[in-house]
Each structure stands twice: as C-alpha cells, then as structure tokens.
C-alpha positions as CSV (number, residue, x, y, z in Angstrom):
1,M,16.7,33.4,19.8
2,P,17.4,31.6,23.1
3,L,15.8,28.2,23.5
4,A,13.4,29.4,26.2
5,G,12.1,32.1,23.8
6,I,11.7,29.6,21.0
7,L,9.6,27.4,23.2
8,R,7.4,30.2,24.4
9,A,6.9,31.4,20.8
10,H,6.0,27.9,19.7
11,E,3.4,27.5,22.5
12,K,1.8,30.7,21.3
13,W,1.8,29.4,17.7
14,L,0.2,26.2,18.8
15,A,-2.5,28.3,20.6
16,G,-3.1,30.2,17.4
17,L,-1.8,33.5,18.8
18,G,-0.7,36.1,16.3
19,D,2.8,36.7,17.8
20,G,3.6,33.0,17.9
21,R,6.1,31.2,15.7
22,Q,6.5,27.5,14.8
23,A,9.7,26.2,16.4
24,D,12.5,25.1,14.1
25,L,15.4,23.5,16.0
26,S,16.7,21.6,13.0
27,G,20.4,21.0,13.3
28,R,20.6,22.4,16.9
29,T,22.7,20.8,19.6
30,L,20.7,20.3,22.7
31,N,22.6,17.7,24.6
32,D,21.7,17.3,28.3
33,E,19.0,19.9,28.0
34,D,16.0,19.6,30.4
35,L,13.0,19.7,28.1
36,H,10.6,17.6,30.2
37,E,7.0,18.2,29.3
38,A,8.1,20.6,26.6
39,K,5.4,21.5,24.1
40,L,7.0,20.7,20.8
41,A,4.1,19.4,18.8
42,K,4.6,19.9,15.0
43,A,8.1,21.4,15.6
44,F,10.9,21.0,13.2
45,L,13.7,19.0,14.9
46,N,15.4,17.5,11.8
47,G,19.0,16.7,12.4
48,A,18.9,18.0,16.0
49,T,21.0,16.4,18.6
50,F,19.5,15.5,22.0
51,L,22.1,13.3,23.5
52,D,21.2,12.5,27.2
53,A,18.5,15.1,27.1
54,N,15.4,15.0,29.3
55,L,12.3,14.9,27.2
56,A,10.1,12.9,29.6
57,G,6.5,13.7,29.1
58,A,7.2,16.0,26.2
59,D,4.6,16.6,23.5
60,L,6.2,15.8,20.2
61,T,3.0,14.9,18.3
62,G,3.5,15.4,14.6
63,A,7.0,16.6,15.0
64,S,9.5,16.3,12.2
65,M,12.4,14.5,13.7
66,D,14.2,13.0,10.7
67,R,17.9,12.3,11.4
68,A,17.5,13.5,15.0
69,D,20.0,12.0,17.4
70,L,18.3,11.0,20.7
71,Q,20.7,8.5,22.0
72,R,20.2,7.8,25.7
73,A,17.6,10.6,25.8
74,N,14.8,10.2,28.4
75,L,11.5,10.1,26.5
76,A,9.5,8.3,29.2
77,G,5.8,9.1,28.8
78,A,6.5,11.3,25.8
79,D,3.9,11.6,23.0
80,L,5.4,11.1,19.6
81,T,2.2,10.3,17.9
82,A,2.4,10.8,14.1
83,A,6.0,12.0,14.4
84,S,8.4,11.4,11.5
85,L,11.5,9.5,12.6
86,N,13.3,8.6,9.3
87,S,17.0,7.8,10.0
88,A,16.5,8.9,13.6
89,E,18.9,7.5,16.2
90,L,17.4,6.5,19.5
91,S,19.8,3.8,20.7
92,G,19.8,3.5,24.4
93,A,16.9,5.9,24.7
94,W,14.4,5.5,27.6
95,L,10.9,5.3,26.1
96,R,8.9,3.5,28.8
97,S,5.1,4.2,28.3
98,A,5.8,6.6,25.4
99,S,3.5,6.8,22.4
100,L,4.8,6.3,18.9
101,S,1.4,5.5,17.4
102,E,1.1,6.5,13.7
103,C,4.8,7.2,13.5
104,K,6.6,6.7,10.2
105,M,10.2,5.7,10.2
106,I,12.7,4.3,7.7
107,Q,16.2,3.3,8.8
108,A,15.7,4.3,12.4
109,S,17.7,2.8,15.2
110,F,16.3,1.9,18.6
111,R,19.1,-0.5,19.6
112,R,19.0,-1.3,23.3
113,A,16.2,1.2,23.9
114,K,13.9,0.7,26.9
115,M,10.4,0.4,25.3
116,D,8.4,-1.4,28.0
117,R,4.7,-0.6,27.8
118,I,5.2,1.6,24.7
119,Q,2.2,2.3,22.5
120,M,3.1,2.0,18.8
121,L,-0.3,1.5,17.1
122,D,-0.7,1.8,13.4
123,A,2.9,2.8,12.9
124,S,4.9,2.2,9.6
125,V,8.4,0.9,10.2
126,R,10.9,-0.1,7.5
127,D,14.6,-1.1,7.4
128,S,15.0,-0.3,11.1
129,N,17.0,-1.7,14.0
130,F,15.4,-2.7,17.3
131,Q,18.1,-5.2,18.4
132,Q,18.3,-6.0,22.1
133,V,15.4,-3.6,23.1
134,S,13.3,-4.2,26.2
135,G,9.7,-4.0,25.1
136,E,7.7,-6.0,27.7
137,S,3.9,-5.4,27.4
138,A,4.4,-3.1,24.5
139,N,1.5,-2.6,22.1
140,F,2.1,-2.7,18.3
141,H,-1.6,-3.2,17.2
142,Q,-2.0,-2.8,13.4
143,S,1.5,-1.6,12.9
144,R,3.5,-2.5,9.8
145,F,7.0,-3.8,10.0
146,Y,9.1,-4.5,6.9
147,D,12.8,-5.6,7.1
148,V,13.0,-4.8,10.8
149,D,15.5,-6.4,13.2
150,W,14.2,-7.3,16.7
151,S,16.9,-9.9,17.4
152,E,17.7,-10.7,21.1
153,S,15.0,-8.4,22.3
154,I,12.7,-8.9,25.3
155,L,9.1,-8.8,24.1
156,S,7.3,-10.8,26.7
157,Y,3.5,-10.1,26.7
158,A,3.9,-7.6,23.8
159,Q,0.8,-7.3,21.6
160,F,1.1,-7.5,17.8
161,Y,-2.6,-7.8,17.2
162,H,-3.4,-7.4,13.5
163,A,0.2,-6.3,12.8
164,R,1.9,-7.0,9.4
165,L,5.4,-8.4,9.8
166,Q,7.4,-9.0,6.6
167,H,11.0,-10.1,6.6
168,V,11.3,-9.4,10.3
169,N,14.1,-10.8,12.3
170,F,12.9,-12.2,15.7
171,R,16.0,-14.4,16.3
172,A,16.6,-15.2,19.9
173,V,13.9,-12.9,21.2
174,T,12.3,-13.6,24.6
175,A,8.5,-13.2,23.9
176,T,6.8,-15.3,26.5
177,G,3.0,-14.7,26.3
178,A,3.3,-12.4,23.3
179,S,0.2,-12.1,21.2
180,F,0.3,-12.3,17.4
181,N,-3.5,-12.8,17.1
182,C,-4.8,-12.0,13.7
183,A,-1.3,-10.9,12.6
184,K,0.4,-11.7,9.3
185,L,4.0,-13.0,9.5
186,D,5.6,-13.3,6.1
187,H,9.2,-14.7,5.7
188,C,10.2,-13.9,9.3
189,N,13.1,-15.4,11.1
190,C,12.1,-16.6,14.6
191,T,14.9,-19.1,15.2
192,Q,16.0,-19.7,18.8
193,A,13.1,-17.6,20.1
194,Q,11.4,-18.1,23.4
195,L,7.7,-18.1,22.4
196,D,6.1,-20.2,25.2
197,D,2.5,-19.2,25.9
198,A,2.5,-17.0,22.7
199,K,-0.8,-16.6,20.9
200,F,-1.1,-16.9,17.1
201,T,-4.9,-17.4,17.0
202,R,-6.2,-16.6,13.5
203,A,-2.8,-15.5,12.4
204,E,-1.5,-16.0,8.9
205,I,2.1,-17.3,9.0
206,V,3.9,-17.8,5.6
207,Q,7.4,-19.1,5.0
208,C,8.7,-18.4,8.5
209,N,11.5,-20.2,10.2
210,F,10.8,-21.4,13.8
211,A,13.9,-23.7,14.2
212,D,15.0,-24.3,17.8
213,V,12.0,-22.3,19.2
214,D,10.2,-23.0,22.5
215,L,6.5,-23.0,21.6
216,R,5.2,-24.8,24.7
217,R,1.6,-23.9,25.3
218,A,1.5,-21.7,22.2
219,D,-1.9,-21.2,20.7
220,F,-2.2,-21.7,16.9
221,R,-6.0,-22.2,16.9
222,E,-7.7,-21.2,13.6
223,S,-4.3,-20.0,12.2
224,R,-3.1,-20.5,8.7
225,L,0.5,-21.8,8.3
226,R,2.1,-22.3,5.0
227,G,5.6,-23.4,4.2
228,C,6.9,-22.8,7.8
229,S,9.9,-24.8,9.3
230,F,9.9,-26.0,12.9
231,D,13.2,-28.0,13.1
232,H,13.9,-28.8,16.8
233,A,10.9,-26.7,18.0
234,V,9.1,-27.9,21.1
235,F,5.3,-27.9,21.2
236,D,4.3,-29.5,24.6
237,G,0.8,-28.2,25.3
238,A,0.5,-26.2,22.1
239,R,-3.0,-26.0,20.6
240,F,-3.8,-26.4,16.9
241,G,-7.7,-26.6,16.8
242,A,-9.0,-25.7,13.3
243,A,-5.5,-24.6,12.2
244,Q,-4.7,-24.9,8.5
245,L,-1.3,-26.5,8.0
246,H,-0.1,-26.4,4.4
247,T,3.4,-28.0,3.7
248,V,4.4,-27.2,7.3
249,D,7.8,-28.8,8.0
250,F,7.7,-30.7,11.3
251,R,10.9,-32.7,10.5
252,G,13.0,-32.6,13.6
253,A,10.2,-31.1,15.7
254,D,9.1,-32.3,19.1
255,L,5.3,-32.5,19.0
256,R,5.0,-34.4,22.2
257,G,2.0,-33.2,24.1
258,A,0.7,-31.0,21.2
259,R,-3.1,-30.8,21.4
260,E,-5.9,-30.8,18.9
261,L,-3.9,-31.9,15.9
262,T,-5.8,-34.0,13.4
263,Q,-4.8,-36.7,11.0
264,D,-5.6,-34.4,8.1
265,Q,-3.4,-31.6,9.5
266,L,-0.4,-34.0,9.9
267,M,-0.9,-35.6,6.5
268,Q,-0.6,-32.1,4.9
269,S,2.6,-31.5,6.9
270,L,6.1,-32.9,6.5
271,T,7.2,-35.5,9.1
272,D,10.0,-38.0,9.1
273,P,11.8,-40.3,11.6
274,S,13.3,-37.2,13.2
275,T,9.8,-36.0,14.1
276,I,8.5,-36.8,17.6
277,L,4.7,-37.1,17.2
278,P,2.1,-36.0,19.8
279,N,1.9,-39.5,21.4
280,G,5.7,-39.7,21.7
281,S,6.3,-42.0,18.8
282,R,8.6,-41.4,16.0
283,G,7.5,-40.2,12.6
284,P,6.7,-40.2,9.8
285,F,3.0,-39.8,10.7
286,M,0.8,-42.6,9.3
287,R,-3.0,-42.2,8.9
288,F,-5.0,-44.2,11.4
289,S,-2.0,-44.6,13.6
290,G,-3.5,-42.5,16.4
291,A,-0.2,-40.8,16.9
292,E,-1.9,-37.4,16.5
293,K,-3.3,-37.8,20.1
294,P,-1.1,-36.9,23.1
295,A,-0.2,-39.7,25.3
296,K,-2.2,-39.9,28.5
297,A,-0.3,-38.8,31.6
C-alpha cells in the first residue's frame, strides 16, 4: 500500500473506525519524506529509515521506533511521549521543543542533536550517547539516566529536577545556570565542566568527580555530598548553607569567596596546602582559624 494510504488507514484506526488499520512501517526506507504533523501515534516504525525526513510536529506518541534511523531528521515540536527508542539513531536530528517524556531507550544515539527546550520528563535512558548535543533550557525532570554520555554538550539552564543520574559523563559540558535541585548524582564525571550559577539545592551527590570545574556562584545549600573530588575547582560566590559534606576532597580546590561554609563542614572534608580556603589563606583548614569566612572586599 502507498504511504499516503497507510497514513489514512492509521488515522482511521486511531479514531476507532472499522476500516482502519494500525500502521506498520517497520524496515521501510522513508528518507527525505515530508511527514510533518503526521499522525503516527502507536505506529510500528522499528528499523525504519528516516534520513533527512521532515517529521516536524508529528504525533509519535507510544510509537515503537526501536532501531529506527532518524539521522538529521526534523522532529521540531514532535510528540514522542512514551515512544520506544531502543538502539535508535538520532545523530544530528533537530528536536527543538519536542517531547520525549516517558520514553524508554537503551543504546540510543543523539550525538550532535539539537535538543533546545526539549521536554524529557520521567524518561528512562541507559547506555546512550548524547555527546555534543545542544540542550539549552531542556527539561529532564524525574528522568533516569544510567551510563549516559553528555560530554561536550551545551546544557545551560537545563532542568534535572529530581533526576537520577548514575555513571553519567558530563565532561566538558557547558551548563551555566543548570538546575540539579533534588537530583541524585552517583559516580558521575563532571571534569572540566562549566557549572557556574548551577543549582544543587537538596541534591545527593555521591562519588562524583568535579576536577577543573567552574562552580562560581553554584548553590549547594542543603545538599548532601559524599566522597566527591574538587581538584582545581573554583567556588567564588558558591553557597553551602546547611550542606552535608562527608569526606569531600577539597585538595587543590579554590574556595576563595565560597559562602556559608562552617568549621564543621571543612573539618569533615579533606584539605591540604594545595587548598585555597574561603578567606584566601592556604590549607589545611584548622578549627578556630576563621578561614571558613570569605575575606571582606
């Protein structure tokens, strides 16, 4: 059946009409096709090829898209809520303002995809590649990421509220103003990242590496940090009110200008002569030294 006929029959099936038929485009080659605003909810698209196709505004909710190849496809504003994207290839795809909420994906690739303002709430992502994506102001609320590579991506003002991030690679990301409030970060690599003005309020951060990270004006209030390393990280203006710091490694860190640190917090952390303390003096921190207070301008 021609593509147009398959789409018409699928729309009838979605509407519950007797002569409708669920679309199955599995394995089809649909490169360069104009499918903007197509109604493909719950369609079978496994292994289909959509290279450079136009799927802007398409309804792909609940679609089965395992192993689909959507490289460089235009999915701007498309709705992929609850779609299955296992082993799907979306490198270079345009996904601005698309919805991938409740999606499930294992071994998917979004390398260099344009994901600004994307909505990916309550998604489950494992063993996937998001290297060098553009995801400014994206929303990842309550999503779960395990062994996912975001290295060298732009994630400024992205929202990871209540997200669960395990073994995630954030190396060299630009994430100015990103929010990890109430998130859990476990064994994540954040080395060389730009995290100025980032928010970690009430976050739980375990065994993460923040070496060479810009954390100026970052907000760690009421967070729980355990076993994290901050070698050569910069904290000017960062806030630590009521944060719990357990064996946090500040050796080599520049804490000048860090705010709201207490003697107890620093005594529970690791400092040495390579640490620059909040008042500008060299470590290690000594109780009653007053070095936990930033120097007055």
